[in-house]
PDB file with SEQRES, HELIX, SHEET and CRYST1 records, atoms N, CA, C and O in Angstrom:
SEQRES   1 A   69  MET THR ILE LEU PHE PHE ILE LEU PHE PHE MET ILE PHE          
SEQRES   2 A   69  GLY LYS LEU VAL GLY PHE ALA PHE ARG ALA THR TRP GLY          
SEQRES   3 A   69  ILE MET LYS VAL MET LEU TYR ILE VAL PHE LEU PRO VAL          
SEQRES   4 A   69  ILE LEU VAL GLY MET VAL MET GLY GLY LEU ILE TYR ILE          
SEQRES   5 A   69  ALA LEU PRO ILE LEU LEU ILE VAL GLY LEU LEU SER LEU          
SEQRES   6 A   69  LEU LYS THR ALA                                              
HELIX    1 AA1 THR A    2  MET A   31  1                                  30    
HELIX    2 AA2 LEU A   32  PHE A   36  3                                   5    
HELIX    3 AA3 LEU A   37  MET A   46  1                                  10    
HELIX    4 AA4 ILE A   50  THR A   68  1                                  19    
CRYST1    1.000    1.000    1.000  90.00  90.00  90.00 P 1           1          
ATOM      1  N   MET A   1     -16.245  12.841 -36.988  1.00  0.00           N  
ATOM      2  CA  MET A   1     -15.045  13.404 -36.413  1.00  0.00           C  
ATOM      3  C   MET A   1     -15.149  13.507 -34.885  1.00  0.00           C  
ATOM      4  O   MET A   1     -14.180  13.280 -34.160  1.00  0.00           O  
ATOM      5  N   THR A   2     -16.339  13.853 -34.428  1.00  0.00           N  
ATOM      6  CA  THR A   2     -16.559  13.999 -32.993  1.00  0.00           C  
ATOM      7  C   THR A   2     -16.450  12.637 -32.299  1.00  0.00           C  
ATOM      8  O   THR A   2     -15.913  12.546 -31.195  1.00  0.00           O  
ATOM      9  N   ILE A   3     -16.952  11.593 -32.935  1.00  0.00           N  
ATOM     10  CA  ILE A   3     -16.888  10.258 -32.337  1.00  0.00           C  
ATOM     11  C   ILE A   3     -15.438   9.816 -32.205  1.00  0.00           C  
ATOM     12  O   ILE A   3     -15.049   9.244 -31.187  1.00  0.00           O  
ATOM     13  N   LEU A   4     -14.638  10.080 -33.233  1.00  0.00           N  
ATOM     14  CA  LEU A   4     -13.218   9.738 -33.177  1.00  0.00           C  
ATOM     15  C   LEU A   4     -12.520  10.487 -32.053  1.00  0.00           C  
ATOM     16  O   LEU A   4     -11.675   9.924 -31.357  1.00  0.00           O  
ATOM     17  N   PHE A   5     -12.873  11.759 -31.874  1.00  0.00           N  
ATOM     18  CA  PHE A   5     -12.289  12.555 -30.797  1.00  0.00           C  
ATOM     19  C   PHE A   5     -12.594  11.943 -29.431  1.00  0.00           C  
ATOM     20  O   PHE A   5     -11.704  11.802 -28.592  1.00  0.00           O  
ATOM     21  N   PHE A   6     -13.860  11.580 -29.214  1.00  0.00           N  
ATOM     22  CA  PHE A   6     -14.236  11.029 -27.910  1.00  0.00           C  
ATOM     23  C   PHE A   6     -13.631   9.656 -27.681  1.00  0.00           C  
ATOM     24  O   PHE A   6     -13.270   9.329 -26.550  1.00  0.00           O  
ATOM     25  N   ILE A   7     -13.512   8.857 -28.706  1.00  0.00           N  
ATOM     26  CA  ILE A   7     -12.871   7.548 -28.559  1.00  0.00           C  
ATOM     27  C   ILE A   7     -11.416   7.716 -28.145  1.00  0.00           C  
ATOM     28  O   ILE A   7     -10.960   7.067 -27.204  1.00  0.00           O  
ATOM     29  N   LEU A   8     -10.689   8.577 -28.835  1.00  0.00           N  
ATOM     30  CA  LEU A   8      -9.280   8.811 -28.487  1.00  0.00           C  
ATOM     31  C   LEU A   8      -9.140   9.487 -27.129  1.00  0.00           C  
ATOM     32  O   LEU A   8      -8.213   9.194 -26.374  1.00  0.00           O  
ATOM     33  N   PHE A   9     -10.068  10.396 -26.824  1.00  0.00           N  
ATOM     34  CA  PHE A   9     -10.060  11.081 -25.534  1.00  0.00           C  
ATOM     35  C   PHE A   9     -10.163  10.080 -24.386  1.00  0.00           C  
ATOM     36  O   PHE A   9      -9.386  10.140 -23.434  1.00  0.00           O  
ATOM     37  N   PHE A  10     -11.131   9.152 -24.478  1.00  0.00           N  
ATOM     38  CA  PHE A  10     -11.314   8.175 -23.407  1.00  0.00           C  
ATOM     39  C   PHE A  10     -10.190   7.151 -23.379  1.00  0.00           C  
ATOM     40  O   PHE A  10      -9.869   6.624 -22.314  1.00  0.00           O  
ATOM     41  N   MET A  11      -9.589   6.861 -24.515  1.00  0.00           N  
ATOM     42  CA  MET A  11      -8.452   5.937 -24.519  1.00  0.00           C  
ATOM     43  C   MET A  11      -7.267   6.539 -23.767  1.00  0.00           C  
ATOM     44  O   MET A  11      -6.644   5.871 -22.942  1.00  0.00           O  
ATOM     45  N   ILE A  12      -6.965   7.789 -24.052  1.00  0.00           N  
ATOM     46  CA  ILE A  12      -5.809   8.444 -23.416  1.00  0.00           C  
ATOM     47  C   ILE A  12      -6.058   8.658 -21.931  1.00  0.00           C  
ATOM     48  O   ILE A  12      -5.223   8.290 -21.105  1.00  0.00           O  
ATOM     49  N   PHE A  13      -7.196   9.248 -21.581  1.00  0.00           N  
ATOM     50  CA  PHE A  13      -7.443   9.545 -20.181  1.00  0.00           C  
ATOM     51  C   PHE A  13      -7.806   8.305 -19.385  1.00  0.00           C  
ATOM     52  O   PHE A  13      -7.646   8.299 -18.164  1.00  0.00           O  
ATOM     53  N   GLY A  14      -8.286   7.264 -20.032  1.00  0.00           N  
ATOM     54  CA  GLY A  14      -8.505   5.994 -19.348  1.00  0.00           C  
ATOM     55  C   GLY A  14      -7.184   5.384 -18.908  1.00  0.00           C  
ATOM     56  O   GLY A  14      -7.079   4.831 -17.813  1.00  0.00           O  
ATOM     57  N   LYS A  15      -6.170   5.489 -19.775  1.00  0.00           N  
ATOM     58  CA  LYS A  15      -4.840   4.996 -19.402  1.00  0.00           C  
ATOM     59  C   LYS A  15      -4.249   5.825 -18.265  1.00  0.00           C  
ATOM     60  O   LYS A  15      -3.579   5.287 -17.384  1.00  0.00           O  
ATOM     61  N   LEU A  16      -4.496   7.125 -18.286  1.00  0.00           N  
ATOM     62  CA  LEU A  16      -3.995   7.973 -17.201  1.00  0.00           C  
ATOM     63  C   LEU A  16      -4.664   7.639 -15.871  1.00  0.00           C  
ATOM     64  O   LEU A  16      -4.008   7.639 -14.829  1.00  0.00           O  
ATOM     65  N   VAL A  17      -5.953   7.356 -15.902  1.00  0.00           N  
ATOM     66  CA  VAL A  17      -6.659   6.982 -14.676  1.00  0.00           C  
ATOM     67  C   VAL A  17      -6.130   5.643 -14.156  1.00  0.00           C  
ATOM     68  O   VAL A  17      -5.953   5.470 -12.950  1.00  0.00           O  
ATOM     69  N   GLY A  18      -5.880   4.701 -15.062  1.00  0.00           N  
ATOM     70  CA  GLY A  18      -5.306   3.421 -14.657  1.00  0.00           C  
ATOM     71  C   GLY A  18      -3.934   3.592 -14.034  1.00  0.00           C  
ATOM     72  O   GLY A  18      -3.622   2.959 -13.025  1.00  0.00           O  
ATOM     73  N   PHE A  19      -3.113   4.444 -14.632  1.00  0.00           N  
ATOM     74  CA  PHE A  19      -1.795   4.727 -14.061  1.00  0.00           C  
ATOM     75  C   PHE A  19      -1.921   5.382 -12.693  1.00  0.00           C  
ATOM     76  O   PHE A  19      -1.142   5.075 -11.791  1.00  0.00           O  
ATOM     77  N   ALA A  20      -2.878   6.271 -12.524  1.00  0.00           N  
ATOM     78  CA  ALA A  20      -3.077   6.939 -11.232  1.00  0.00           C  
ATOM     79  C   ALA A  20      -3.457   5.933 -10.152  1.00  0.00           C  
ATOM     80  O   ALA A  20      -2.984   6.035  -9.020  1.00  0.00           O  
ATOM     81  N   PHE A  21      -4.306   4.964 -10.488  1.00  0.00           N  
ATOM     82  CA  PHE A  21      -4.678   3.946  -9.503  1.00  0.00           C  
ATOM     83  C   PHE A  21      -3.492   3.068  -9.133  1.00  0.00           C  
ATOM     84  O   PHE A  21      -3.321   2.721  -7.965  1.00  0.00           O  
ATOM     85  N   ARG A  22      -2.665   2.704 -10.120  1.00  0.00           N  
ATOM     86  CA  ARG A  22      -1.485   1.883  -9.817  1.00  0.00           C  
ATOM     87  C   ARG A  22      -0.494   2.662  -8.965  1.00  0.00           C  
ATOM     88  O   ARG A  22       0.091   2.103  -8.038  1.00  0.00           O  
ATOM     89  N   ALA A  23      -0.295   3.941  -9.262  1.00  0.00           N  
ATOM     90  CA  ALA A  23       0.629   4.754  -8.476  1.00  0.00           C  
ATOM     91  C   ALA A  23       0.114   4.941  -7.048  1.00  0.00           C  
ATOM     92  O   ALA A  23       0.886   4.880  -6.091  1.00  0.00           O  
ATOM     93  N   THR A  24      -1.172   5.164  -6.913  1.00  0.00           N  
ATOM     94  CA  THR A  24      -1.763   5.338  -5.587  1.00  0.00           C  
ATOM     95  C   THR A  24      -1.632   4.064  -4.770  1.00  0.00           C  
ATOM     96  O   THR A  24      -1.351   4.130  -3.574  1.00  0.00           O  
ATOM     97  N   TRP A  25      -1.830   2.909  -5.386  1.00  0.00           N  
ATOM     98  CA  TRP A  25      -1.703   1.643  -4.677  1.00  0.00           C  
ATOM     99  C   TRP A  25      -0.265   1.443  -4.214  1.00  0.00           C  
ATOM    100  O   TRP A  25      -0.046   0.983  -3.093  1.00  0.00           O  
ATOM    101  N   GLY A  26       0.719   1.777  -5.045  1.00  0.00           N  
ATOM    102  CA  GLY A  26       2.121   1.648  -4.655  1.00  0.00           C  
ATOM    103  C   GLY A  26       2.478   2.578  -3.504  1.00  0.00           C  
ATOM    104  O   GLY A  26       3.175   2.177  -2.571  1.00  0.00           O  
ATOM    105  N   ILE A  27       2.008   3.807  -3.566  1.00  0.00           N  
ATOM    106  CA  ILE A  27       2.280   4.766  -2.493  1.00  0.00           C  
ATOM    107  C   ILE A  27       1.610   4.321  -1.201  1.00  0.00           C  
ATOM    108  O   ILE A  27       2.182   4.481  -0.123  1.00  0.00           O  
ATOM    109  N   MET A  28       0.403   3.764  -1.294  1.00  0.00           N  
ATOM    110  CA  MET A  28      -0.301   3.311  -0.098  1.00  0.00           C  
ATOM    111  C   MET A  28       0.411   2.130   0.550  1.00  0.00           C  
ATOM    112  O   MET A  28       0.447   2.036   1.777  1.00  0.00           O  
ATOM    113  N   LYS A  29       0.977   1.228  -0.245  1.00  0.00           N  
ATOM    114  CA  LYS A  29       1.718   0.107   0.331  1.00  0.00           C  
ATOM    115  C   LYS A  29       2.958   0.610   1.069  1.00  0.00           C  
ATOM    116  O   LYS A  29       3.268   0.120   2.155  1.00  0.00           O  
ATOM    117  N   VAL A  30       3.662   1.567   0.502  1.00  0.00           N  
ATOM    118  CA  VAL A  30       4.845   2.136   1.162  1.00  0.00           C  
ATOM    119  C   VAL A  30       4.440   2.812   2.460  1.00  0.00           C  
ATOM    120  O   VAL A  30       5.097   2.629   3.485  1.00  0.00           O  
ATOM    121  N   MET A  31       3.368   3.590   2.429  1.00  0.00           N  
ATOM    122  CA  MET A  31       2.911   4.267   3.645  1.00  0.00           C  
ATOM    123  C   MET A  31       2.486   3.255   4.708  1.00  0.00           C  
ATOM    124  O   MET A  31       2.720   3.475   5.896  1.00  0.00           O  
ATOM    125  N   LEU A  32       1.870   2.161   4.297  1.00  0.00           N  
ATOM    126  CA  LEU A  32       1.446   1.152   5.257  1.00  0.00           C  
ATOM    127  C   LEU A  32       2.637   0.547   5.976  1.00  0.00           C  
ATOM    128  O   LEU A  32       2.634   0.433   7.202  1.00  0.00           O  
ATOM    129  N   TYR A  33       3.656   0.158   5.221  1.00  0.00           N  
ATOM    130  CA  TYR A  33       4.794  -0.528   5.827  1.00  0.00           C  
ATOM    131  C   TYR A  33       5.719   0.409   6.592  1.00  0.00           C  
ATOM    132  O   TYR A  33       6.310  -0.003   7.590  1.00  0.00           O  
ATOM    133  N   ILE A  34       5.859   1.644   6.160  1.00  0.00           N  
ATOM    134  CA  ILE A  34       6.820   2.546   6.797  1.00  0.00           C  
ATOM    135  C   ILE A  34       6.186   3.366   7.919  1.00  0.00           C  
ATOM    136  O   ILE A  34       6.836   3.629   8.930  1.00  0.00           O  
ATOM    137  N   VAL A  35       4.931   3.770   7.755  1.00  0.00           N  
ATOM    138  CA  VAL A  35       4.320   4.682   8.726  1.00  0.00           C  
ATOM    139  C   VAL A  35       3.290   3.971   9.603  1.00  0.00           C  
ATOM    140  O   VAL A  35       3.416   3.965  10.827  1.00  0.00           O  
ATOM    141  N   PHE A  36       2.281   3.377   8.984  1.00  0.00           N  
ATOM    142  CA  PHE A  36       1.135   2.896   9.757  1.00  0.00           C  
ATOM    143  C   PHE A  36       1.435   1.645  10.579  1.00  0.00           C  
ATOM    144  O   PHE A  36       0.982   1.551  11.720  1.00  0.00           O  
ATOM    145  N   LEU A  37       2.175   0.694  10.046  1.00  0.00           N  
ATOM    146  CA  LEU A  37       2.447  -0.530  10.804  1.00  0.00           C  
ATOM    147  C   LEU A  37       3.219  -0.258  12.092  1.00  0.00           C  
ATOM    148  O   LEU A  37       2.829  -0.775  13.139  1.00  0.00           O  
ATOM    149  N   PRO A  38       4.300   0.531  12.065  1.00  0.00           N  
ATOM    150  CA  PRO A  38       4.977   0.830  13.342  1.00  0.00           C  
ATOM    151  C   PRO A  38       4.093   1.600  14.328  1.00  0.00           C  
ATOM    152  O   PRO A  38       4.148   1.360  15.534  1.00  0.00           O  
ATOM    153  N   VAL A  39       3.283   2.520  13.813  1.00  0.00           N  
ATOM    154  CA  VAL A  39       2.398   3.286  14.700  1.00  0.00           C  
ATOM    155  C   VAL A  39       1.355   2.359  15.329  1.00  0.00           C  
ATOM    156  O   VAL A  39       1.052   2.478  16.516  1.00  0.00           O  
ATOM    157  N   ILE A  40       0.814   1.445  14.541  1.00  0.00           N  
ATOM    158  CA  ILE A  40      -0.167   0.504  15.066  1.00  0.00           C  
ATOM    159  C   ILE A  40       0.469  -0.410  16.114  1.00  0.00           C  
ATOM    160  O   ILE A  40      -0.131  -0.666  17.157  1.00  0.00           O  
ATOM    161  N   LEU A  41       1.679  -0.900  15.842  1.00  0.00           N  
ATOM    162  CA  LEU A  41       2.349  -1.778  16.808  1.00  0.00           C  
ATOM    163  C   LEU A  41       2.679  -1.053  18.105  1.00  0.00           C  
ATOM    164  O   LEU A  41       2.496  -1.609  19.188  1.00  0.00           O  
ATOM    165  N   VAL A  42       3.161   0.177  18.008  1.00  0.00           N  
ATOM    166  CA  VAL A  42       3.459   0.947  19.221  1.00  0.00           C  
ATOM    167  C   VAL A  42       2.173   1.231  19.989  1.00  0.00           C  
ATOM    168  O   VAL A  42       2.157   1.159  21.218  1.00  0.00           O  
ATOM    169  N   GLY A  43       1.107   1.548  19.284  1.00  0.00           N  
ATOM    170  CA  GLY A  43      -0.186   1.775  19.941  1.00  0.00           C  
ATOM    171  C   GLY A  43      -0.689   0.530  20.645  1.00  0.00           C  
ATOM    172  O   GLY A  43      -1.263   0.610  21.731  1.00  0.00           O  
ATOM    173  N   MET A  44      -0.471  -0.628  20.021  1.00  0.00           N  
ATOM    174  CA  MET A  44      -0.894  -1.877  20.660  1.00  0.00           C  
ATOM    175  C   MET A  44      -0.087  -2.146  21.925  1.00  0.00           C  
ATOM    176  O   MET A  44      -0.640  -2.599  22.927  1.00  0.00           O  
ATOM    177  N   VAL A  45       1.213  -1.871  21.887  1.00  0.00           N  
ATOM    178  CA  VAL A  45       2.053  -2.076  23.081  1.00  0.00           C  
ATOM    179  C   VAL A  45       1.633  -1.119  24.179  1.00  0.00           C  
ATOM    180  O   VAL A  45       1.543  -1.515  25.341  1.00  0.00           O  
ATOM    181  N   MET A  46       1.375   0.141  23.831  1.00  0.00           N  
ATOM    182  CA  MET A  46       0.945   1.120  24.834  1.00  0.00           C  
ATOM    183  C   MET A  46      -0.418   0.754  25.427  1.00  0.00           C  
ATOM    184  O   MET A  46      -0.698   1.037  26.592  1.00  0.00           O  
ATOM    185  N   GLY A  47      -1.253   0.126  24.612  1.00  0.00           N  
ATOM    186  CA  GLY A  47      -2.585  -0.257  25.082  1.00  0.00           C  
ATOM    187  C   GLY A  47      -2.612  -1.576  25.824  1.00  0.00           C  
ATOM    188  O   GLY A  47      -3.681  -2.009  26.254  1.00  0.00           O  
ATOM    189  N   GLY A  48      -1.475  -2.229  25.988  1.00  0.00           N  
ATOM    190  CA  GLY A  48      -1.414  -3.474  26.734  1.00  0.00           C  
ATOM    191  C   GLY A  48      -1.650  -4.712  25.880  1.00  0.00           C  
ATOM    192  O   GLY A  48      -1.930  -5.785  26.417  1.00  0.00           O  
ATOM    193  N   LEU A  49      -1.545  -4.586  24.586  1.00  0.00           N  
ATOM    194  CA  LEU A  49      -1.766  -5.727  23.707  1.00  0.00           C  
ATOM    195  C   LEU A  49      -0.451  -6.246  23.139  1.00  0.00           C  
ATOM    196  O   LEU A  49      -0.360  -6.565  21.954  1.00  0.00           O  
ATOM    197  N   ILE A  50       0.557  -6.328  23.984  1.00  0.00           N  
ATOM    198  CA  ILE A  50       1.874  -6.775  23.516  1.00  0.00           C  
ATOM    199  C   ILE A  50       1.837  -8.235  23.093  1.00  0.00           C  
ATOM    200  O   ILE A  50       2.628  -8.645  22.245  1.00  0.00           O  
ATOM    201  N   TYR A  51       0.935  -9.031  23.664  1.00  0.00           N  
ATOM    202  CA  TYR A  51       0.837 -10.440  23.276  1.00  0.00           C  
ATOM    203  C   TYR A  51       0.298 -10.597  21.849  1.00  0.00           C  
ATOM    204  O   TYR A  51       0.453 -11.665  21.257  1.00  0.00           O  
ATOM    205  N   ILE A  52      -0.321  -9.575  21.291  1.00  0.00           N  
ATOM    206  CA  ILE A  52      -0.734  -9.590  19.884  1.00  0.00           C  
ATOM    207  C   ILE A  52       0.310  -8.890  19.020  1.00  0.00           C  
ATOM    208  O   ILE A  52       0.584  -9.328  17.902  1.00  0.00           O  
ATOM    209  N   ALA A  53       0.896  -7.799  19.533  1.00  0.00           N  
ATOM    210  CA  ALA A  53       1.846  -7.019  18.755  1.00  0.00           C  
ATOM    211  C   ALA A  53       3.148  -7.779  18.495  1.00  0.00           C  
ATOM    212  O   ALA A  53       3.730  -7.655  17.418  1.00  0.00           O  
ATOM    213  N   LEU A  54       3.602  -8.554  19.462  1.00  0.00           N  
ATOM    214  CA  LEU A  54       4.870  -9.277  19.302  1.00  0.00           C  
ATOM    215  C   LEU A  54       4.816 -10.338  18.198  1.00  0.00           C  
ATOM    216  O   LEU A  54       5.732 -10.393  17.378  1.00  0.00           O  
ATOM    217  N   PRO A  55       3.780 -11.180  18.146  1.00  0.00           N  
ATOM    218  CA  PRO A  55       3.728 -12.129  17.019  1.00  0.00           C  
ATOM    219  C   PRO A  55       3.604 -11.444  15.659  1.00  0.00           C  
ATOM    220  O   PRO A  55       4.185 -11.913  14.680  1.00  0.00           O  
ATOM    221  N   ILE A  56       2.856 -10.341  15.584  1.00  0.00           N  
ATOM    222  CA  ILE A  56       2.758  -9.599  14.326  1.00  0.00           C  
ATOM    223  C   ILE A  56       4.125  -9.074  13.923  1.00  0.00           C  
ATOM    224  O   ILE A  56       4.512  -9.162  12.758  1.00  0.00           O  
ATOM    225  N   LEU A  57       4.853  -8.529  14.884  1.00  0.00           N  
ATOM    226  CA  LEU A  57       6.191  -8.010  14.613  1.00  0.00           C  
ATOM    227  C   LEU A  57       7.133  -9.117  14.156  1.00  0.00           C  
ATOM    228  O   LEU A  57       7.925  -8.917  13.235  1.00  0.00           O  
ATOM    229  N   LEU A  58       7.051 -10.279  14.792  1.00  0.00           N  
ATOM    230  CA  LEU A  58       7.905 -11.404  14.392  1.00  0.00           C  
ATOM    231  C   LEU A  58       7.568 -11.901  12.984  1.00  0.00           C  
ATOM    232  O   LEU A  58       8.472 -12.176  12.194  1.00  0.00           O  
ATOM    233  N   ILE A  59       6.303 -12.016  12.672  1.00  0.00           N  
ATOM    234  CA  ILE A  59       5.892 -12.494  11.349  1.00  0.00           C  
ATOM    235  C   ILE A  59       6.327 -11.520  10.264  1.00  0.00           C  
ATOM    236  O   ILE A  59       6.868 -11.936   9.239  1.00  0.00           O  
ATOM    237  N   VAL A  60       6.096 -10.230  10.477  1.00  0.00           N  
ATOM    238  CA  VAL A  60       6.487  -9.221   9.487  1.00  0.00           C  
ATOM    239  C   VAL A  60       8.002  -9.169   9.350  1.00  0.00           C  
ATOM    240  O   VAL A  60       8.516  -9.009   8.242  1.00  0.00           O  
ATOM    241  N   GLY A  61       8.721  -9.300  10.456  1.00  0.00           N  
ATOM    242  CA  GLY A  61      10.186  -9.296  10.400  1.00  0.00           C  
ATOM    243  C   GLY A  61      10.735 -10.492   9.640  1.00  0.00           C  
ATOM    244  O   GLY A  61      11.650 -10.350   8.828  1.00  0.00           O  
ATOM    245  N   LEU A  62      10.180 -11.667   9.898  1.00  0.00           N  
ATOM    246  CA  LEU A  62      10.633 -12.859   9.170  1.00  0.00           C  
ATOM    247  C   LEU A  62      10.298 -12.780   7.677  1.00  0.00           C  
ATOM    248  O   LEU A  62      11.109 -13.155   6.830  1.00  0.00           O  
ATOM    249  N   LEU A  63       9.112 -12.295   7.371  1.00  0.00           N  
ATOM    250  CA  LEU A  63       8.757 -12.158   5.959  1.00  0.00           C  
ATOM    251  C   LEU A  63       9.646 -11.162   5.230  1.00  0.00           C  
ATOM    252  O   LEU A  63      10.015 -11.383   4.077  1.00  0.00           O  
ATOM    253  N   SER A  64       9.989 -10.068   5.896  1.00  0.00           N  
ATOM    254  CA  SER A  64      10.861  -9.090   5.254  1.00  0.00           C  
ATOM    255  C   SER A  64      12.277  -9.641   5.066  1.00  0.00           C  
ATOM    256  O   SER A  64      12.933  -9.330   4.072  1.00  0.00           O  
ATOM    257  N   LEU A  65      12.757 -10.461   6.018  1.00  0.00           N  
ATOM    258  CA  LEU A  65      14.069 -11.076   5.849  1.00  0.00           C  
ATOM    259  C   LEU A  65      14.070 -12.090   4.725  1.00  0.00           C  
ATOM    260  O   LEU A  65      15.011 -12.143   3.933  1.00  0.00           O  
ATOM    261  N   LEU A  66      13.019 -12.897   4.649  1.00  0.00           N  
ATOM    262  CA  LEU A  66      12.940 -13.924   3.602  1.00  0.00           C  
ATOM    263  C   LEU A  66      12.706 -13.330   2.223  1.00  0.00           C  
ATOM    264  O   LEU A  66      13.171 -13.878   1.224  1.00  0.00           O  
ATOM    265  N   LYS A  67      11.997 -12.228   2.162  1.00  0.00           N  
ATOM    266  CA  LYS A  67      11.709 -11.599   0.869  1.00  0.00           C  
ATOM    267  C   LYS A  67      12.955 -10.987   0.247  1.00  0.00           C  
ATOM    268  O   LYS A  67      13.106 -11.021  -0.974  1.00  0.00           O  
ATOM    269  N   THR A  68      13.854 -10.427   1.057  1.00  0.00           N  
ATOM    270  CA  THR A  68      15.070  -9.819   0.521  1.00  0.00           C  
ATOM    271  C   THR A  68      16.135 -10.862   0.210  1.00  0.00           C  
ATOM    272  O   THR A  68      17.043 -10.595  -0.578  1.00  0.00           O  
ATOM    273  N   ALA A  69      16.043 -12.044   0.812  1.00  0.00           N  
ATOM    274  CA  ALA A  69      17.058 -13.068   0.590  1.00  0.00           C  
ATOM    275  C   ALA A  69      16.868 -13.811  -0.709  1.00  0.00           C  
ATOM    276  O   ALA A  69      17.651 -14.705  -1.030  1.00  0.00           O  
TER     277      ALA A  69                                                      
END                                                                             
């Protein structure tokens, strides 16, 4: 009976851990695109790296336009 309990216990909580990792990955992608990327680009412009920030901005902008189309 105890073995059955532990098997079912790990099956249920293993699925919950898998769901938690998928949810965390989705939230991290949203945070990257909405918060961190603009902050990084503005920091690069302030630091004098506009020649790197501008191509990154253009590539991300084109990809976002093509992805929604």
